PDB file of N, CA, C and O in Angstrom:
ATOM      1  N   MET A   1      84.796 125.683  86.960  1.00  0.00           N
ATOM      2  CA  MET A   1      85.863 124.782  86.594  1.00  0.00           C
ATOM      3  C   MET A   1      86.160 123.859  87.758  1.00  0.00           C
ATOM      4  O   MET A   1      86.406 124.319  88.873  1.00  0.00           O
ATOM      5  N   THR A   2      86.138 122.585  87.510  1.00  0.00           N
ATOM      6  CA  THR A   2      86.416 121.593  88.537  1.00  0.00           C
ATOM      7  C   THR A   2      87.911 121.359  88.631  1.00  0.00           C
ATOM      8  O   THR A   2      88.583 121.156  87.620  1.00  0.00           O
ATOM      9  N   THR A   3      88.422 121.388  89.841  1.00  0.00           N
ATOM     10  CA  THR A   3      89.844 121.139  90.066  1.00  0.00           C
ATOM     11  C   THR A   3      90.015 119.992  91.029  1.00  0.00           C
ATOM     12  O   THR A   3      90.842 120.059  91.939  1.00  0.00           O
ATOM     13  N   THR A   4      89.243 118.937  90.841  1.00  0.00           N
ATOM     14  CA  THR A   4      89.219 117.831  91.777  1.00  0.00           C
ATOM     15  C   THR A   4      90.583 117.181  91.940  1.00  0.00           C
ATOM     16  O   THR A   4      91.154 116.688  90.967  1.00  0.00           O
ATOM     17  N   PRO A   5      91.106 117.176  93.146  1.00  0.00           N
ATOM     18  CA  PRO A   5      92.328 116.419  93.393  1.00  0.00           C
ATOM     19  C   PRO A   5      92.000 114.925  93.377  1.00  0.00           C
ATOM     20  O   PRO A   5      90.876 114.530  93.683  1.00  0.00           O
ATOM     21  N   ALA A   6      92.955 114.123  93.031  1.00  0.00           N
ATOM     22  CA  ALA A   6      92.734 112.674  92.987  1.00  0.00           C
ATOM     23  C   ALA A   6      92.277 112.168  94.351  1.00  0.00           C
ATOM     24  O   ALA A   6      91.356 111.356  94.442  1.00  0.00           O
ATOM     25  N   THR A   7      92.911 112.641  95.392  1.00  0.00           N
ATOM     26  CA  THR A   7      92.482 112.333  96.753  1.00  0.00           C
ATOM     27  C   THR A   7      92.666 113.594  97.584  1.00  0.00           C
ATOM     28  O   THR A   7      93.438 114.483  97.224  1.00  0.00           O
ATOM     29  N   SER A   8      91.975 113.657  98.654  1.00  0.00           N
ATOM     30  CA  SER A   8      92.099 114.808  99.553  1.00  0.00           C
ATOM     31  C   SER A   8      92.121 114.327 100.982  1.00  0.00           C
ATOM     32  O   SER A   8      91.354 113.446 101.371  1.00  0.00           O
ATOM     33  N   SER A   9      93.010 114.917 101.761  1.00  0.00           N
ATOM     34  CA  SER A   9      93.056 114.578 103.173  1.00  0.00           C
ATOM     35  C   SER A   9      91.968 115.366 103.898  1.00  0.00           C
ATOM     36  O   SER A   9      91.440 116.346 103.372  1.00  0.00           O
ATOM     37  N   GLU A  10      91.647 114.933 105.089  1.00  0.00           N
ATOM     38  CA  GLU A  10      90.637 115.649 105.870  1.00  0.00           C
ATOM     39  C   GLU A  10      91.057 117.093 106.119  1.00  0.00           C
ATOM     40  O   GLU A  10      90.215 117.991 106.108  1.00  0.00           O
ATOM     41  N   SER A  11      92.342 117.324 106.343  1.00  0.00           N
ATOM     42  CA  SER A  11      92.794 118.702 106.587  1.00  0.00           C
ATOM     43  C   SER A  11      92.665 119.555 105.331  1.00  0.00           C
ATOM     44  O   SER A  11      92.331 120.735 105.429  1.00  0.00           O
ATOM     45  N   ASP A  12      92.921 118.989 104.155  1.00  0.00           N
ATOM     46  CA  ASP A  12      92.739 119.725 102.906  1.00  0.00           C
ATOM     47  C   ASP A  12      91.283 120.085 102.685  1.00  0.00           C
ATOM     48  O   ASP A  12      90.963 121.211 102.305  1.00  0.00           O
ATOM     49  N   VAL A  13      90.399 119.121 102.926  1.00  0.00           N
ATOM     50  CA  VAL A  13      88.969 119.352 102.730  1.00  0.00           C
ATOM     51  C   VAL A  13      88.457 120.373 103.749  1.00  0.00           C
ATOM     52  O   VAL A  13      87.668 121.250 103.397  1.00  0.00           O
ATOM     53  N   LEU A  14      88.893 120.269 104.997  1.00  0.00           N
ATOM     54  CA  LEU A  14      88.498 121.232 106.015  1.00  0.00           C
ATOM     55  C   LEU A  14      88.929 122.640 105.601  1.00  0.00           C
ATOM     56  O   LEU A  14      88.164 123.593 105.750  1.00  0.00           O
ATOM     57  N   ALA A  15      90.130 122.770 105.090  1.00  0.00           N
ATOM     58  CA  ALA A  15      90.616 124.086 104.645  1.00  0.00           C
ATOM     59  C   ALA A  15      89.758 124.619 103.506  1.00  0.00           C
ATOM     60  O   ALA A  15      89.436 125.807 103.481  1.00  0.00           O
ATOM     61  N   ARG A  16      89.384 123.760 102.566  1.00  0.00           N
ATOM     62  CA  ARG A  16      88.540 124.190 101.447  1.00  0.00           C
ATOM     63  C   ARG A  16      87.163 124.618 101.943  1.00  0.00           C
ATOM     64  O   ARG A  16      86.654 125.658 101.523  1.00  0.00           O
ATOM     65  N   ILE A  17      86.554 123.837 102.828  1.00  0.00           N
ATOM     66  CA  ILE A  17      85.239 124.191 103.365  1.00  0.00           C
ATOM     67  C   ILE A  17      85.319 125.510 104.126  1.00  0.00           C
ATOM     68  O   ILE A  17      84.440 126.360 103.986  1.00  0.00           O
ATOM     69  N   THR A  18      86.353 125.685 104.920  1.00  0.00           N
ATOM     70  CA  THR A  18      86.532 126.928 105.677  1.00  0.00           C
ATOM     71  C   THR A  18      86.636 128.117 104.743  1.00  0.00           C
ATOM     72  O   THR A  18      86.023 129.158 104.980  1.00  0.00           O
ATOM     73  N   GLU A  19      87.407 127.962 103.688  1.00  0.00           N
ATOM     74  CA  GLU A  19      87.562 129.036 102.695  1.00  0.00           C
ATOM     75  C   GLU A  19      86.213 129.390 102.071  1.00  0.00           C
ATOM     76  O   GLU A  19      85.869 130.566 101.955  1.00  0.00           O
ATOM     77  N   VAL A  20      85.462 128.389 101.676  1.00  0.00           N
ATOM     78  CA  VAL A  20      84.157 128.610 101.051  1.00  0.00           C
ATOM     79  C   VAL A  20      83.185 129.238 102.051  1.00  0.00           C
ATOM     80  O   VAL A  20      82.429 130.139 101.689  1.00  0.00           O
ATOM     81  N   LEU A  21      83.195 128.781 103.288  1.00  0.00           N
ATOM     82  CA  LEU A  21      82.308 129.366 104.303  1.00  0.00           C
ATOM     83  C   LEU A  21      82.628 130.836 104.540  1.00  0.00           C
ATOM     84  O   LEU A  21      81.719 131.651 104.705  1.00  0.00           O
ATOM     85  N   HIS A  22      83.903 131.178 104.558  1.00  0.00           N
ATOM     86  CA  HIS A  22      84.262 132.586 104.738  1.00  0.00           C
ATOM     87  C   HIS A  22      83.763 133.430 103.580  1.00  0.00           C
ATOM     88  O   HIS A  22      83.307 134.555 103.788  1.00  0.00           O
ATOM     89  N   ARG A  23      83.841 132.902 102.351  1.00  0.00           N
ATOM     90  CA  ARG A  23      83.297 133.629 101.196  1.00  0.00           C
ATOM     91  C   ARG A  23      81.781 133.748 101.322  1.00  0.00           C
ATOM     92  O   ARG A  23      81.216 134.815 101.080  1.00  0.00           O
ATOM     93  N   LEU A  24      81.138 132.678 101.692  1.00  0.00           N
ATOM     94  CA  LEU A  24      79.689 132.650 101.823  1.00  0.00           C
ATOM     95  C   LEU A  24      79.208 133.606 102.915  1.00  0.00           C
ATOM     96  O   LEU A  24      78.155 134.229 102.783  1.00  0.00           O
ATOM     97  N   LEU A  25      79.973 133.714 103.974  1.00  0.00           N
ATOM     98  CA  LEU A  25      79.596 134.553 105.118  1.00  0.00           C
ATOM     99  C   LEU A  25      80.284 135.914 105.075  1.00  0.00           C
ATOM    100  O   LEU A  25      80.431 136.572 106.105  1.00  0.00           O
ATOM    101  N   ASP A  26      80.702 136.333 103.888  1.00  0.00           N
ATOM    102  CA  ASP A  26      81.327 137.651 103.671  1.00  0.00           C
ATOM    103  C   ASP A  26      82.585 137.878 104.501  1.00  0.00           C
ATOM    104  O   ASP A  26      82.784 138.958 105.058  1.00  0.00           O
ATOM    105  N   ASP A  27      83.432 136.855 104.581  1.00  0.00           N
ATOM    106  CA  ASP A  27      84.737 136.943 105.228  1.00  0.00           C
ATOM    107  C   ASP A  27      84.712 137.272 106.717  1.00  0.00           C
ATOM    108  O   ASP A  27      85.756 137.587 107.288  1.00  0.00           O
ATOM    109  N   CYS A  28      83.554 137.208 107.354  1.00  0.00           N
ATOM    110  CA  CYS A  28      83.541 137.451 108.789  1.00  0.00           C
ATOM    111  C   CYS A  28      84.033 136.186 109.503  1.00  0.00           C
ATOM    112  O   CYS A  28      84.022 135.099 108.927  1.00  0.00           O
ATOM    113  N   ASP A  29      84.453 136.332 110.729  1.00  0.00           N
ATOM    114  CA  ASP A  29      84.858 135.170 111.522  1.00  0.00           C
ATOM    115  C   ASP A  29      83.602 134.672 112.210  1.00  0.00           C
ATOM    116  O   ASP A  29      83.219 135.198 113.254  1.00  0.00           O
ATOM    117  N   PRO A  30      82.949 133.655 111.633  1.00  0.00           N
ATOM    118  CA  PRO A  30      81.640 133.255 112.123  1.00  0.00           C
ATOM    119  C   PRO A  30      81.640 132.562 113.482  1.00  0.00           C
ATOM    120  O   PRO A  30      80.611 132.521 114.156  1.00  0.00           O
ATOM    121  N   VAL A  31      82.779 132.020 113.888  1.00  0.00           N
ATOM    122  CA  VAL A  31      82.840 131.275 115.147  1.00  0.00           C
ATOM    123  C   VAL A  31      84.095 131.699 115.898  1.00  0.00           C
ATOM    124  O   VAL A  31      85.188 131.665 115.333  1.00  0.00           O
ATOM    125  N   PRO A  32      83.961 132.096 117.156  1.00  0.00           N
ATOM    126  CA  PRO A  32      85.164 132.392 117.928  1.00  0.00           C
ATOM    127  C   PRO A  32      86.090 131.172 117.932  1.00  0.00           C
ATOM    128  O   PRO A  32      85.654 130.055 118.210  1.00  0.00           O
ATOM    129  N   GLY A  33      87.342 131.389 117.629  1.00  0.00           N
ATOM    130  CA  GLY A  33      88.295 130.284 117.587  1.00  0.00           C
ATOM    131  C   GLY A  33      88.375 129.618 116.233  1.00  0.00           C
ATOM    132  O   GLY A  33      89.204 128.732 116.028  1.00  0.00           O
ATOM    133  N   GLY A  34      87.534 130.026 115.311  1.00  0.00           N
ATOM    134  CA  GLY A  34      87.602 129.488 113.954  1.00  0.00           C
ATOM    135  C   GLY A  34      86.699 128.292 113.722  1.00  0.00           C
ATOM    136  O   GLY A  34      86.125 127.730 114.655  1.00  0.00           O
ATOM    137  N   ILE A  35      86.588 127.921 112.470  1.00  0.00           N
ATOM    138  CA  ILE A  35      85.777 126.788 112.052  1.00  0.00           C
ATOM    139  C   ILE A  35      86.561 125.510 112.278  1.00  0.00           C
ATOM    140  O   ILE A  35      87.713 125.396 111.857  1.00  0.00           O
ATOM    141  N   THR A  36      85.936 124.549 112.943  1.00  0.00           N
ATOM    142  CA  THR A  36      86.555 123.257 113.235  1.00  0.00           C
ATOM    143  C   THR A  36      85.609 122.154 112.756  1.00  0.00           C
ATOM    144  O   THR A  36      84.486 122.445 112.344  1.00  0.00           O
ATOM    145  N   PRO A  37      86.043 120.903 112.802  1.00  0.00           N
ATOM    146  CA  PRO A  37      85.128 119.813 112.452  1.00  0.00           C
ATOM    147  C   PRO A  37      83.878 119.774 113.331  1.00  0.00           C
ATOM    148  O   PRO A  37      82.844 119.266 112.897  1.00  0.00           O
ATOM    149  N   ALA A  38      83.948 120.290 114.539  1.00  0.00           N
ATOM    150  CA  ALA A  38      82.795 120.276 115.447  1.00  0.00           C
ATOM    151  C   ALA A  38      81.824 121.428 115.203  1.00  0.00           C
ATOM    152  O   ALA A  38      80.742 121.451 115.791  1.00  0.00           O
ATOM    153  N   THR A  39      82.185 122.374 114.358  1.00  0.00           N
ATOM    154  CA  THR A  39      81.321 123.513 114.070  1.00  0.00           C
ATOM    155  C   THR A  39      80.026 123.031 113.417  1.00  0.00           C
ATOM    156  O   THR A  39      80.047 122.289 112.435  1.00  0.00           O
ATOM    157  N   ARG A  40      78.909 123.465 113.979  1.00  0.00           N
ATOM    158  CA  ARG A  40      77.599 123.066 113.459  1.00  0.00           C
ATOM    159  C   ARG A  40      77.083 124.134 112.499  1.00  0.00           C
ATOM    160  O   ARG A  40      77.132 125.329 112.791  1.00  0.00           O
ATOM    161  N   PHE A  41      76.589 123.680 111.352  1.00  0.00           N
ATOM    162  CA  PHE A  41      76.130 124.619 110.335  1.00  0.00           C
ATOM    163  C   PHE A  41      74.941 125.448 110.800  1.00  0.00           C
ATOM    164  O   PHE A  41      74.884 126.647 110.525  1.00  0.00           O
ATOM    165  N   VAL A  42      73.994 124.834 111.498  1.00  0.00           N
ATOM    166  CA  VAL A  42      72.782 125.544 111.913  1.00  0.00           C
ATOM    167  C   VAL A  42      73.012 126.295 113.222  1.00  0.00           C
ATOM    168  O   VAL A  42      72.797 127.506 113.285  1.00  0.00           O
ATOM    169  N   ASP A  43      73.444 125.596 114.259  1.00  0.00           N
ATOM    170  CA  ASP A  43      73.565 126.215 115.569  1.00  0.00           C
ATOM    171  C   ASP A  43      74.711 127.224 115.683  1.00  0.00           C
ATOM    172  O   ASP A  43      74.551 128.276 116.302  1.00  0.00           O
ATOM    173  N   ASP A  44      75.858 126.908 115.091  1.00  0.00           N
ATOM    174  CA  ASP A  44      77.032 127.786 115.239  1.00  0.00           C
ATOM    175  C   ASP A  44      77.128 128.836 114.135  1.00  0.00           C
ATOM    176  O   ASP A  44      77.489 129.984 114.397  1.00  0.00           O
ATOM    177  N   LEU A  45      76.805 128.444 112.903  1.00  0.00           N
ATOM    178  CA  LEU A  45      76.964 129.359 111.768  1.00  0.00           C
ATOM    179  C   LEU A  45      75.650 130.012 111.359  1.00  0.00           C
ATOM    180  O   LEU A  45      75.637 130.917 110.525  1.00  0.00           O
ATOM    181  N   ASP A  46      74.547 129.555 111.945  1.00  0.00           N
ATOM    182  CA  ASP A  46      73.224 130.106 111.662  1.00  0.00           C
ATOM    183  C   ASP A  46      72.868 130.018 110.168  1.00  0.00           C
ATOM    184  O   ASP A  46      72.221 130.908 109.616  1.00  0.00           O
ATOM    185  N   LEU A  47      73.307 128.923 109.531  1.00  0.00           N
ATOM    186  CA  LEU A  47      72.991 128.738 108.110  1.00  0.00           C
ATOM    187  C   LEU A  47      71.579 128.192 107.974  1.00  0.00           C
ATOM    188  O   LEU A  47      71.111 127.425 108.815  1.00  0.00           O
ATOM    189  N   GLU A  48      70.924 128.590 106.926  1.00  0.00           N
ATOM    190  CA  GLU A  48      69.614 128.060 106.579  1.00  0.00           C
ATOM    191  C   GLU A  48      69.786 127.090 105.422  1.00  0.00           C
ATOM    192  O   GLU A  48      70.877 126.971 104.865  1.00  0.00           O
ATOM    193  N   SER A  49      68.725 126.405 105.063  1.00  0.00           N
ATOM    194  CA  SER A  49      68.823 125.386 104.017  1.00  0.00           C
ATOM    195  C   SER A  49      69.331 125.969 102.704  1.00  0.00           C
ATOM    196  O   SER A  49      70.107 125.313 102.009  1.00  0.00           O
ATOM    197  N   ILE A  50      68.921 127.174 102.348  1.00  0.00           N
ATOM    198  CA  ILE A  50      69.401 127.787 101.110  1.00  0.00           C
ATOM    199  C   ILE A  50      70.895 128.047 101.169  1.00  0.00           C
ATOM    200  O   ILE A  50      71.580 127.971 100.149  1.00  0.00           O
ATOM    201  N   ASP A  51      71.409 128.353 102.361  1.00  0.00           N
ATOM    202  CA  ASP A  51      72.850 128.553 102.539  1.00  0.00           C
ATOM    203  C   ASP A  51      73.610 127.239 102.325  1.00  0.00           C
ATOM    204  O   ASP A  51      74.696 127.232 101.744  1.00  0.00           O
ATOM    205  N   LEU A  52      73.035 126.134 102.796  1.00  0.00           N
ATOM    206  CA  LEU A  52      73.669 124.828 102.593  1.00  0.00           C
ATOM    207  C   LEU A  52      73.684 124.458 101.115  1.00  0.00           C
ATOM    208  O   LEU A  52      74.644 123.859 100.629  1.00  0.00           O
ATOM    209  N   VAL A  53      72.623 124.814 100.405  1.00  0.00           N
ATOM    210  CA  VAL A  53      72.579 124.565  98.959  1.00  0.00           C
ATOM    211  C   VAL A  53      73.672 125.386  98.273  1.00  0.00           C
ATOM    212  O   VAL A  53      74.376 124.877  97.400  1.00  0.00           O
ATOM    213  N   THR A  54      73.813 126.641  98.662  1.00  0.00           N
ATOM    214  CA  THR A  54      74.852 127.500  98.082  1.00  0.00           C
ATOM    215  C   THR A  54      76.234 126.951  98.411  1.00  0.00           C
ATOM    216  O   THR A  54      77.101 126.893  97.538  1.00  0.00           O
ATOM    217  N   LEU A  55      76.448 126.551  99.653  1.00  0.00           N
ATOM    218  CA  LEU A  55      77.730 125.982 100.075  1.00  0.00           C
ATOM    219  C   LEU A  55      78.087 124.762  99.243  1.00  0.00           C
ATOM    220  O   LEU A  55      79.200 124.661  98.725  1.00  0.00           O
ATOM    221  N   THR A  56      77.144 123.834  99.114  1.00  0.00           N
ATOM    222  CA  THR A  56      77.462 122.615  98.366  1.00  0.00           C
ATOM    223  C   THR A  56      77.633 122.912  96.876  1.00  0.00           C
ATOM    224  O   THR A  56      78.395 122.221  96.199  1.00  0.00           O
ATOM    225  N   GLY A  57      76.948 123.913  96.360  1.00  0.00           N
ATOM    226  CA  GLY A  57      77.161 124.307  94.972  1.00  0.00           C
ATOM    227  C   GLY A  57      78.571 124.834  94.766  1.00  0.00           C
ATOM    228  O   GLY A  57      79.212 124.524  93.762  1.00  0.00           O
ATOM    229  N   MET A  58      79.051 125.622  95.700  1.00  0.00           N
ATOM    230  CA  MET A  58      80.414 126.154  95.616  1.00  0.00           C
ATOM    231  C   MET A  58      81.443 125.026  95.737  1.00  0.00           C
ATOM    232  O   MET A  58      82.461 125.028  95.045  1.00  0.00           O
ATOM    233  N   LEU A  59      81.168 124.065  96.620  1.00  0.00           N
ATOM    234  CA  LEU A  59      82.082 122.932  96.780  1.00  0.00           C
ATOM    235  C   LEU A  59      82.046 122.017  95.558  1.00  0.00           C
ATOM    236  O   LEU A  59      83.071 121.450  95.178  1.00  0.00           O
ATOM    237  N   ARG A  60      80.876 121.869  94.942  1.00  0.00           N
ATOM    238  CA  ARG A  60      80.749 121.040  93.748  1.00  0.00           C
ATOM    239  C   ARG A  60      81.601 121.607  92.610  1.00  0.00           C
ATOM    240  O   ARG A  60      82.138 120.854  91.797  1.00  0.00           O
ATOM    241  N   ALA A  61      81.722 122.929  92.555  1.00  0.00           N
ATOM    242  CA  ALA A  61      82.556 123.560  91.534  1.00  0.00           C
ATOM    243  C   ALA A  61      84.007 123.121  91.683  1.00  0.00           C
ATOM    244  O   ALA A  61      84.750 123.079  90.702  1.00  0.00           O
ATOM    245  N   HIS A  62      84.406 122.798  92.893  1.00  0.00           N
ATOM    246  CA  HIS A  62      85.780 122.347  93.143  1.00  0.00           C
ATOM    247  C   HIS A  62      85.916 120.828  93.010  1.00  0.00           C
ATOM    248  O   HIS A  62      86.839 120.339  92.359  1.00  0.00           O
ATOM    249  N   TYR A  63      85.004 120.091  93.624  1.00  0.00           N
ATOM    250  CA  TYR A  63      85.137 118.631  93.685  1.00  0.00           C
ATOM    251  C   TYR A  63      84.450 117.890  92.538  1.00  0.00           C
ATOM    252  O   TYR A  63      84.752 116.723  92.291  1.00  0.00           O
ATOM    253  N   GLY A  64      83.547 118.543  91.848  1.00  0.00           N
ATOM    254  CA  GLY A  64      82.903 117.927  90.695  1.00  0.00           C
ATOM    255  C   GLY A  64      81.841 116.910  91.063  1.00  0.00           C
ATOM    256  O   GLY A  64      81.380 116.850  92.203  1.00  0.00           O
ATOM    257  N   GLU A  65      81.467 116.124  90.088  1.00  0.00           N
ATOM    258  CA  GLU A  65      80.381 115.153  90.212  1.00  0.00           C
ATOM    259  C   GLU A  65      80.731 113.963  91.102  1.00  0.00           C
ATOM    260  O   GLU A  65      79.838 113.221  91.511  1.00  0.00           O
ATOM    261  N   GLN A  66      81.999 113.771  91.404  1.00  0.00           N
ATOM    262  CA  GLN A  66      82.400 112.626  92.208  1.00  0.00           C
ATOM    263  C   GLN A  66      81.803 112.682  93.625  1.00  0.00           C
ATOM    264  O   GLN A  66      81.600 111.649  94.264  1.00  0.00           O
ATOM    265  N   VAL A  67      81.529 113.885  94.094  1.00  0.00           N
ATOM    266  CA  VAL A  67      80.931 114.063  95.418  1.00  0.00           C
ATOM    267  C   VAL A  67      79.445 114.388  95.201  1.00  0.00           C
ATOM    268  O   VAL A  67      79.102 115.457  94.696  1.00  0.00           O
ATOM    269  N   ASP A  68      78.577 113.454  95.589  1.00  0.00           N
ATOM    270  CA  ASP A  68      77.143 113.605  95.378  1.00  0.00           C
ATOM    271  C   ASP A  68      76.509 114.317  96.564  1.00  0.00           C
ATOM    272  O   ASP A  68      76.014 113.675  97.489  1.00  0.00           O
ATOM    273  N   PHE A  69      76.525 115.635  96.532  1.00  0.00           N
ATOM    274  CA  PHE A  69      75.941 116.407  97.631  1.00  0.00           C
ATOM    275  C   PHE A  69      74.425 116.244  97.705  1.00  0.00           C
ATOM    276  O   PHE A  69      73.904 115.992  98.791  1.00  0.00           O
ATOM    277  N   PRO A  70      73.686 116.378  96.579  1.00  0.00           N
ATOM    278  CA  PRO A  70      72.224 116.235  96.677  1.00  0.00           C
ATOM    279  C   PRO A  70      71.797 114.867  97.202  1.00  0.00           C
ATOM    280  O   PRO A  70      70.898 114.780  98.038  1.00  0.00           O
ATOM    281  N   GLY A  71      72.426 113.811  96.725  1.00  0.00           N
ATOM    282  CA  GLY A  71      72.091 112.467  97.183  1.00  0.00           C
ATOM    283  C   GLY A  71      72.372 112.282  98.661  1.00  0.00           C
ATOM    284  O   GLY A  71      71.603 111.638  99.374  1.00  0.00           O
ATOM    285  N   TRP A  72      73.472 112.848  99.114  1.00  0.00           N
ATOM    286  CA  TRP A  72      73.846 112.731 100.520  1.00  0.00           C
ATOM    287  C   TRP A  72      72.828 113.459 101.397  1.00  0.00           C
ATOM    288  O   TRP A  72      72.357 112.912 102.394  1.00  0.00           O
ATOM    289  N   PHE A  73      72.491 114.698 101.020  1.00  0.00           N
ATOM    290  CA  PHE A  73      71.504 115.443 101.802  1.00  0.00           C
ATOM    291  C   PHE A  73      70.154 114.744 101.788  1.00  0.00           C
ATOM    292  O   PHE A  73      69.454 114.732 102.801  1.00  0.00           O
ATOM    293  N   ALA A  74      69.778 114.163 100.656  1.00  0.00           N
ATOM    294  CA  ALA A  74      68.498 113.460 100.559  1.00  0.00           C
ATOM    295  C   ALA A  74      68.458 112.243 101.476  1.00  0.00           C
ATOM    296  O   ALA A  74      67.382 111.819 101.896  1.00  0.00           O
ATOM    297  N   SER A  75      69.622 111.679 101.789  1.00  0.00           N
ATOM    298  CA  SER A  75      69.679 110.498 102.652  1.00  0.00           C
ATOM    299  C   SER A  75      69.589 110.863 104.129  1.00  0.00           C
ATOM    300  O   SER A  75      69.437 109.979 104.972  1.00  0.00           O
ATOM    301  N   LEU A  76      69.679 112.148 104.456  1.00  0.00           N
ATOM    302  CA  LEU A  76      69.651 112.607 105.845  1.00  0.00           C
ATOM    303  C   LEU A  76      68.238 113.021 106.245  1.00  0.00           C
ATOM    304  O   LEU A  76      67.484 113.555 105.432  1.00  0.00           O
ATOM    305  N   GLY A  77      67.895 112.774 107.486  1.00  0.00           N
ATOM    306  CA  GLY A  77      66.635 113.258 108.031  1.00  0.00           C
ATOM    307  C   GLY A  77      66.769 114.707 108.463  1.00  0.00           C
ATOM    308  O   GLY A  77      67.882 115.219 108.581  1.00  0.00           O
ATOM    309  N   LEU A  78      65.659 115.365 108.698  1.00  0.00           N
ATOM    310  CA  LEU A  78      65.683 116.771 109.114  1.00  0.00           C
ATOM    311  C   LEU A  78      66.478 116.983 110.385  1.00  0.00           C
ATOM    312  O   LEU A  78      67.222 117.959 110.490  1.00  0.00           O
ATOM    313  N   SER A  79      66.338 116.087 111.356  1.00  0.00           N
ATOM    314  CA  SER A  79      67.088 116.255 112.609  1.00  0.00           C
ATOM    315  C   SER A  79      68.589 116.076 112.377  1.00  0.00           C
ATOM    316  O   SER A  79      69.398 116.729 113.037  1.00  0.00           O
ATOM    317  N   GLU A  80      68.968 115.196 111.442  1.00  0.00           N
ATOM    318  CA  GLU A  80      70.388 115.016 111.120  1.00  0.00           C
ATOM    319  C   GLU A  80      70.946 116.261 110.443  1.00  0.00           C
ATOM    320  O   GLU A  80      72.066 116.684 110.730  1.00  0.00           O
ATOM    321  N   ILE A  81      70.168 116.838 109.551  1.00  0.00           N
ATOM    322  CA  ILE A  81      70.615 118.067 108.887  1.00  0.00           C
ATOM    323  C   ILE A  81      70.750 119.199 109.897  1.00  0.00           C
ATOM    324  O   ILE A  81      71.682 119.999 109.816  1.00  0.00           O
ATOM    325  N   ALA A  82      69.830 119.267 110.840  1.00  0.00           N
ATOM    326  CA  ALA A  82      69.887 120.310 111.870  1.00  0.00           C
ATOM    327  C   ALA A  82      71.130 120.182 112.742  1.00  0.00           C
ATOM    328  O   ALA A  82      71.626 121.185 113.255  1.00  0.00           O
ATOM    329  N   ARG A  83      71.646 118.953 112.921  1.00  0.00           N
ATOM    330  CA  ARG A  83      72.830 118.717 113.751  1.00  0.00           C
ATOM    331  C   ARG A  83      74.109 118.568 112.930  1.00  0.00           C
ATOM    332  O   ARG A  83      75.161 118.254 113.488  1.00  0.00           O
ATOM    333  N   LEU A  84      74.040 118.782 111.646  1.00  0.00           N
ATOM    334  CA  LEU A  84      75.167 118.563 110.752  1.00  0.00           C
ATOM    335  C   LEU A  84      76.351 119.441 111.120  1.00  0.00           C
ATOM    336  O   LEU A  84      76.204 120.639 111.360  1.00  0.00           O
ATOM    337  N   THR A  85      77.531 118.824 111.161  1.00  0.00           N
ATOM    338  CA  THR A  85      78.762 119.564 111.474  1.00  0.00           C
ATOM    339  C   THR A  85      79.664 119.636 110.250  1.00  0.00           C
ATOM    340  O   THR A  85      79.478 118.915 109.270  1.00  0.00           O
ATOM    341  N   VAL A  86      80.622 120.506 110.336  1.00  0.00           N
ATOM    342  CA  VAL A  86      81.637 120.603 109.279  1.00  0.00           C
ATOM    343  C   VAL A  86      82.352 119.260 109.133  1.00  0.00           C
ATOM    344  O   VAL A  86      82.672 118.843 108.020  1.00  0.00           O
ATOM    345  N   GLY A  87      82.599 118.589 110.245  1.00  0.00           N
ATOM    346  CA  GLY A  87      83.265 117.282 110.212  1.00  0.00           C
ATOM    347  C   GLY A  87      82.485 116.246 109.421  1.00  0.00           C
ATOM    348  O   GLY A  87      83.072 115.444 108.696  1.00  0.00           O
ATOM    349  N   HIS A  88      81.146 116.260 109.560  1.00  0.00           N
ATOM    350  CA  HIS A  88      80.320 115.330 108.772  1.00  0.00           C
ATOM    351  C   HIS A  88      80.538 115.568 107.278  1.00  0.00           C
ATOM    352  O   HIS A  88      80.693 114.622 106.505  1.00  0.00           O
ATOM    353  N   LEU A  89      80.548 116.848 106.881  1.00  0.00           N
ATOM    354  CA  LEU A  89      80.735 117.178 105.471  1.00  0.00           C
ATOM    355  C   LEU A  89      82.141 116.810 105.003  1.00  0.00           C
ATOM    356  O   LEU A  89      82.319 116.309 103.893  1.00  0.00           O
ATOM    357  N   VAL A  90      83.127 117.059 105.845  1.00  0.00           N
ATOM    358  CA  VAL A  90      84.508 116.687 105.512  1.00  0.00           C
ATOM    359  C   VAL A  90      84.590 115.186 105.238  1.00  0.00           C
ATOM    360  O   VAL A  90      85.146 114.766 104.223  1.00  0.00           O
ATOM    361  N   ARG A  91      84.039 114.388 106.137  1.00  0.00           N
ATOM    362  CA  ARG A  91      84.098 112.933 105.970  1.00  0.00           C
ATOM    363  C   ARG A  91      83.356 112.472 104.723  1.00  0.00           C
ATOM    364  O   ARG A  91      83.811 111.557 104.036  1.00  0.00           O
ATOM    365  N   HIS A  92      82.230 113.089 104.427  1.00  0.00           N
ATOM    366  CA  HIS A  92      81.489 112.729 103.209  1.00  0.00           C
ATOM    367  C   HIS A  92      82.343 112.985 101.966  1.00  0.00           C
ATOM    368  O   HIS A  92      82.408 112.147 101.067  1.00  0.00           O
ATOM    369  N   ILE A  93      82.985 114.129 101.926  1.00  0.00           N
ATOM    370  CA  ILE A  93      83.810 114.470 100.758  1.00  0.00           C
ATOM    371  C   ILE A  93      84.999 113.522 100.648  1.00  0.00           C
ATOM    372  O   ILE A  93      85.265 112.980  99.575  1.00  0.00           O
ATOM    373  N   VAL A  94      85.711 113.322 101.746  1.00  0.00           N
ATOM    374  CA  VAL A  94      86.891 112.443 101.726  1.00  0.00           C
ATOM    375  C   VAL A  94      86.483 111.024 101.310  1.00  0.00           C
ATOM    376  O   VAL A  94      87.149 110.409 100.478  1.00  0.00           O
ATOM    377  N   ASP A  95      85.403 110.506 101.880  1.00  0.00           N
ATOM    378  CA  ASP A  95      84.938 109.169 101.528  1.00  0.00           C
ATOM    379  C   ASP A  95      84.531 109.083 100.057  1.00  0.00           C
ATOM    380  O   ASP A  95      84.776 108.067  99.407  1.00  0.00           O
ATOM    381  N   SER A  96      83.920 110.126  99.535  1.00  0.00           N
ATOM    382  CA  SER A  96      83.497 110.135  98.132  1.00  0.00           C
ATOM    383  C   SER A  96      84.682 110.142  97.179  1.00  0.00           C
ATOM    384  O   SER A  96      84.597 109.603  96.076  1.00  0.00           O
ATOM    385  N   LEU A  97      85.770 110.740  97.591  1.00  0.00           N
ATOM    386  CA  LEU A  97      86.954 110.856  96.732  1.00  0.00           C
ATOM    387  C   LEU A  97      87.833 109.601  96.770  1.00  0.00           C
ATOM    388  O   LEU A  97      88.778 109.484  95.991  1.00  0.00           O
ATOM    389  N   ARG A  98      87.532 108.685  97.653  1.00  0.00           N
ATOM    390  CA  ARG A  98      88.322 107.443  97.756  1.00  0.00           C
ATOM    391  C   ARG A  98      87.970 106.494  96.649  1.00  0.00           C
ATOM    392  O   ARG A  98      88.531 105.401  96.572  1.00  0.00           O
TER     393      ARG A  98
END
């Protein structure tokens, strides 16, 4: 069920991503000090590509079709995906909802 808010602030989106990451990572605290916009998916959270697919699938259930996760990932190069941060994803979602 999609519960897309008309607009979302960066702090709202960060909170949603953090919640989903905790579910994805079995509620462990994956990063000392918590997940921030600077948290890197690969280096800090040790996520693999299948984990990113799962993450975006869970976020799509909330944000719906308005946020094009597959298209966004397809536009990124491998090195960009390897350096991807939570902040990059937050900005993509917020920009898509505008």
